[in-house]
Structure formats: structure tokens, C-alpha cells
N, C-alpha and C positions, 0 to 999 in steps of 0.2 A: 745354918744355911749359907753358902757363899753368896758373894756379891752378884757372881755370875748367874747363879742359879735363882737367886731372886729377881734377877733382869729377866730371866726366861719364863718365870712363872707367870701364868696368865690371869688376869683380872677376871673375877667371877662374873657371868653374865647375870644381869637382873631379870627378874620374872618379867618386868614390863618389856624389856629388850627381846627376851625370849618370843613373847607374844607379838611382837611387831614381826620378827623374824618367821614366824610360823604364818603370819598372815601373808606375806610375800610368798612363802612357799605353797599355800593353799592356792592363791591365785596362779601360780606357775602350773601346778598340778591341774587344776580346772583346764588351763588352756591346752595340756598335753594329754587329757583324760581321753580314752577311747569310748568310755561309758559313764553317762551321768544321768541322774533321773530327770534334771533341768537344765539347761543351758541358759544361766540367769544373767541377764544384762550387767548386774553388779560387777561381776567378774569378766565381762567381756572385753574386747579391745576396741579402740575408735574405729579400725575397719570393719569390725564384724558390726558395730553398732550402725554405722552408714549403710551397710548392706539392706538394712531394712527399708531403706527409700528405693531400693531397686523396683523397677515396674511401677514407679509412683503414678505414671500416666494412667494406669488402670484405675487409680481411685479418684483423680479429680484432672480435670482438664489444665495441664500445666501451661496452656497458652493464655489463660486468663491473666487478670492483672494482679500484682500480687498485694497481699493484705496490707493494710494501713490501721493499726488502732483498733483491731477487731472486726474489720469487715471482710469481705470476699469469702475465702476459704475457712475462716474461723466462724462466719455466720453459716455455713454450710455444715459444717460439723456441730454447731448448735442446733441446728434443725434435724439432723440425724440422731442426736442424742435425745431429743424431745420425742421424736418419733419411736424410738425403741422403748424408752420409759413411759410412754404415754402421757405425757404433760404438756400443758399449753406452750411452754418455752423452757430454753436453757441457757447458761450463761458460761462461756469458757473462762477459767482462770489459769494461772501459771501454777498455783499450787492448791493442794487441797485444804491446807492450814488457813489459807486467806478465804476460800471457798466457803468453808464452814464458819468461820468467824463472821463473814458478810451474812449468811443465811442466820445465824442465831441472832446477829445484831439486829436484823430486819424484823425478825419475829417479836424481838423484846420490845422494839418502838411499837409494833402492831397490838400486842397483847398489853403492853404496859407493865411487864413483869421481866426484869434482868435474869431471873434465876432461871438455870438450866438443869433439869435433872438428868444425870447420866452416871454410868458405871465408872467406879474409880479406876478400872483399867482402860476405860476409853482412851482414843489417841489424844484428845486435848490434855486430858490429866497426867498422861505418861510421857509424852514424846513432844510438846510444844511450849515447853518452858513457861507454863501459866499464861500462854498469849490471851486466852478468854479473859481473865481478869486484869492482866496488865496492859494491854492493848485495846480491848474492846468494852471494858468495864462492865463484863457480865459475872454473874455470881454462879459457880457451880455449886449444885447440891447433890451429894453423892448417894447413889442407892445401893441396893445390896452388894456385899463385898465378895459374894461367893463366885467362883470363877464360872459364871455364867450369865446369860442376860437376864434382867430383872422379870418377877412374875407380876399378874396383873395384882395381886393381893400386896404385894410391895408398891405398886404405885399407888393403889386407893389408901394405903395404910401411912403413907409418908406425912410427917407431922408439920409440915409447911407448904404453902402453895408455891407453884413454879409454873413459868409461861410456856415453857418448851420442854420436852421430853426428846431427848436425842439418844437413839440405840444405834451401836455399830454393828454392823450385818456384815460378815461374822465379827465375833468379839475376837481380835487376833491375838492379844495377850494372855488370853484363857484358853487358848489352843484351836482358834478358827471355829469356834463353836457358834451354833445357831439354836434357836428355839424351834420347836415344832411350828407348824402353820397356825394351828389353832392356837398355840400359846401366843403367837405373835400378834394375832388379831384381837385375843383378850387384853392383851397389854396397850395395843392402840385405844382400843374403846374405854379402857380403864382411864387413859390420859384424857380423852375427850369427855369423859364424863367429870373430869375437874378443870374442864374448859381450858386445857392446854393444847398446843399444836404439837405435832410428831415430826421431828426430822430424822432422816436415816443419813447416818456416816456409812454410805455404801461403797467406800473406796473398792472393796472386793464384791460389791454386791452382783457383778457378772458370775460370779462362781456359785450363787445360791439358788440356781433353778432347779438342780437336780435334787437337793435335799428338801425343799419346800414343795415341788412338784408343781410348780407354778411358772407362768411366763414373767419375763423381767417386768412388762407393764403392769401384770396383777400385782407383783411384788411391791414395785414402786407406787403402786396406786394407793396403798395402805397409808401412805404418809402425806404431809403437807408440802414437804420439800424433801430432795435427795441429792446426796454427793454422791458422784463417781470419779474414780481415778482412771488415767490412760496408760499407767506404767505398771502398776502392781499386778493386775491380773492380764493386760492387754499387750505388755512389754512395749510401751511406747517410750519416747525420749522424756516424758514429763507431762504435766498438765492435768488438770482436772475440770469437771463440769458441775454445775449447780442446776436442778431441774425443778420446776414447779409452776405455778400460776403465772400467768403473763405479767401481772401488776408486780409480783415480786422480783421477777427477772428485771424488770426495767429498774426497780430499786436497786436490786442487787448490782447490775451494771455501773449506776452512778458510784456506788461505794467502791467497787473495783477500781474505777478511776482514783478514787480517794485514797485507796490502801496501796496505790501504786502498781495496780496489776493492768492497767492499760498500755500493755507491751507494743512498741512501734510494730515490728513484723516477727510472727510466730509461725510462719509457715511451714518450717521443718518439723517441729513439735507437733502442729495439726496434722500434717502428712502421716506422722508415726500413729497418731491416734486414729485416724482413718485406716491405716494398714492393721492396726489391732482389732478393730471393729470388723474388718473385712475377713482376715486371716485366722484371728485368735479366738475371737468370740464365739464362731461356730463349734470349735473344738473343745472348748472348757468342759462341755457335759462329759466328752469322754476322758479328759484329764481326771475329772472327779471320779469316774466309775475305776479309772484303773488306780487311783490313788487307794481304793478301797482295798484293792488286790495287793499292792504293795506293802500297806498297813498290816494286813493278816501275815503275809510272808515275813515280814521283819519280826512280829510276835513268835513266829514258829521258829525263825532262824536263830534267834536269841534263846529261845527255849531249848534247841538242839545244840546249841553252842556251850550250853551250861551256865550262862551268866546268870547269877543268882537272882536277880530281880531286875524287869525291864517295864516300862509303861509306855505303850502307844496310845496317844490321847488326841481326839476321841478313838476307841477302840475302831469303830466304822468312821473314818472322817466324814465330816459335813460339807467340805470343800476339798479342792485338789492340794490343800496343805494342811499339815497336822504336826505335833509333837512326838518327840521322842527323848524319854527319861533313862539315864543309866545311873547306877550306884557306884560313881567313881568321882574322883577329884577331876574339876573341870579340864585341867591343864593336861592330866594323864589322858583324858579321852581326846581332847583336841589334837594331842600329838599322835595318838594312833590313828586317828581319822585322816592326818596328814600323811602318814607314812604309808597307809594303807593305799591311799591315791598315788602316790609316788612309786609304790614298789608294783603295783598291779594295773594300773593307767585305768582304774575303776574307782570313779567318785560317789561314793555312797552317800557322804554327808557334805553337801556342798556349803551349807550355812555355818556360822560360828556357834561355839559351844558356850554356854552361859550356865554360871553357879547359880544353884537354886536350894542352897543351904549347905552344911558341910556334908563332904563326899557326896553330893547329888549334882549332877550335870543335866542340861535341857538342850535340845537343838530343834529345829525345825526343819522339815521335809517338805519339798513341793516337787508335784509331779507335773510335767509338762509333756511336749511331743517326744522328746528325746527317751522319757520314760515309758512310752509306750510299747517300746520295742522290749522292754524286761519282762520275762516270765517270772512266775513264782519260783522257780528253780534257781534263776539268775539272780533274784534278791536273797535267797537263802544262802546262795555260794558265797555271794559278796559279804553278808553277814558273817559266816564262817571265817572268812579271810581277815574282816576288820576284827572279829573278838580274839582270834589268836594272837593279835598285837597288844590286848589288853592285860593287866597283870591279874594273876591267878588271886583265888582267895578273897576277893572283895566282899564285905558285909553289906547286905541289903540293908 
């Protein structure tokens, strides 16, 4: 090869660089898509997010004095959450990680036991860099590793005492799964038999009413304390709330200050939370019901397209979010998903794909307002277009 040819040769692009470029392409494709199942805030622009505060005067009296260190509009939001969940009180937190650490720390002090029984796929174990142990001095005790919530028998048979049982409802990393209402009540009873308190990680609790066939206050009423998020289901800017007995909330606010959560002013985030409670919360049951339509159409569409193996999990989604598994290398599927969006202006898969073993890729589907426009035939047509961009002959 000549020197000129060597100079003109392109350096190979690393897999990591390809993934970074694909992420940017996916953001552009999301903005340009004419059809999506959910307009996710993660891929939105600043202008789009600020539009959430339009008509804010319908949510709260904007002539009231601005909040300072958790009063005013913050207290109004806390009262609204307590009313929805049927608890004596609520406390606003800037993050769910902080809210749950405070709740579990308070319960450890009251029970005298720092052990927290939880699923190994629960958020504190997977996504918080061991904050329970490193920051709060708590000791996680792992329950069943099966991809589901623990059973009453597993609670009763646990071979060591624990002060608090923490249940993530739904269990996101297992596929946004929920137990039956009967199983949930039995699990709570089993914990109480062991003199433990029960805390619900309800980041997405708002989405569970259809599956359980119960109101929010009935669901929250099973636990001693509940955490809810304002952005995961309600599309707010951020923020969380802890709800429970008045005395626990007073203690939680003291710890909120110690943990650095006593923020000077939080009205933009709180207004976005009020917007979510007003506009998104009433629509969540419709999203859940339509997610079941979308899930069935995905299964049928992939079968018709001749994909050798596919799994939609759960087959009938428990919330408006669920998983899709395909038998291809993760980069192959991710590239096909982005090209499909770029070329058809239809974004079927908005979230990243993750590897779940050799030749196996998994992603999450979320159905929101934009997804209600999709018919079964729309979903099947999008699946066919997407599948045409996958390599032929993959092995299940």
C-alpha cells in the first residue's frame, strides 16, 4: 500500500463510538418521528419540557409567595399526595433515592433492626451504588432471586430477622411485574407476623390501579410508608414524595434537611408534579389498557414477520410498561431500530436495547398518550417494517 493510500484509509470506529453515535441518531429520530408510542421526557428538548408549565395558573395561585425551604406550594403538593394515598402526611424530596433512604433509616431506628428485606432486582440494589449500606448504614437482606415479587412463604421462611420489608411495585427490572392483590396482602401479613414494617417503593405506584383493581389509597393502605415519583409515571421534572404517619413524616423532614434535601426553592419541579397529578394521573388507566393491546399486536406482528423467537413480558402487561426480548445481538437490533425510525418516521422502540446474554437483546416499551392513537394494525405494520431490517436466519 502506498503512503497516500495509507493516509486515506479510515481508522476503524470502535463499538463504543458506534453506540454513542447511535444514541445521538436515536435522539434526532425521536424528535423527527411522526408516530411514537410515548413522547418520553428523556429525549425531549428544553423547549418541550418547559411547555409543561403552560397554564400553570390552573394548577396553583401564581400570585402566592414563592416557596422557601419546603413551605408554600411544596406543602400544598404534600397535602395533595397525602389525600390521594390516604395517609396522615407526606414529605416532598428532590429524589426518590433520598426519600427511600430516609424512610428506611427512620424505620430502622423505630424497629431497632437495620436489616431491610428486599428483592435483589429492587432499585436500591441495582441502581443506587449501594447507598443503603454506604450512606445510611442499613443492611440489605436479599429475598428470592426469581424475576417476580416475593411470596408470603418466602417471607415467613427467611432465616434471619429483618426490621423492614421493602416491596417495589411494580418491580421494574423484572419487567414491571406485580403480584396479584391476594398475594400482595398475604406478603404484607407475613411481614407483620414477623414484627416487621412494610415500605412500598411505589415510584410507579400510580400505574398499578388497573392490575390490582383497587384505588390508590387502598393500595397504599397496605403499607406503613410509601414512596412515589413525580417523573416516572407523571412526566414531571423530577422529585418524589414519602407518605405515611404524621410522626414519621416529621422525622423524615428532619432527615431530609440532614441529607441536603432542604432545597431553597422548588416551585418549578413542584408545579410540574401538580401538572402530572392533574393531567397524567387520570389517563394512566387508559395507557395501561392500551399497553395490553400493543403487547398483543407486537406478538402477532413478530410471528407474522417470521422472527424465530420473541418474548413480550409480561404477555399481558401489568402496567403501561413492559419488556420485549429478541434473539439478536444487541447492536444489530439497536441499529435496526434506529434505521427504522429514521427511514419511516415511526419510532417503535424509543428506549435503549440491552444485552441479556449472548445473542439476546431486551428493551422496554412504554405506552402513553401518543400511543393511544395506534391501532393493532398500526403496530403490526410497524413490526413488519422493523423486522425487514433485521438479519435473516437468526437462531432462537
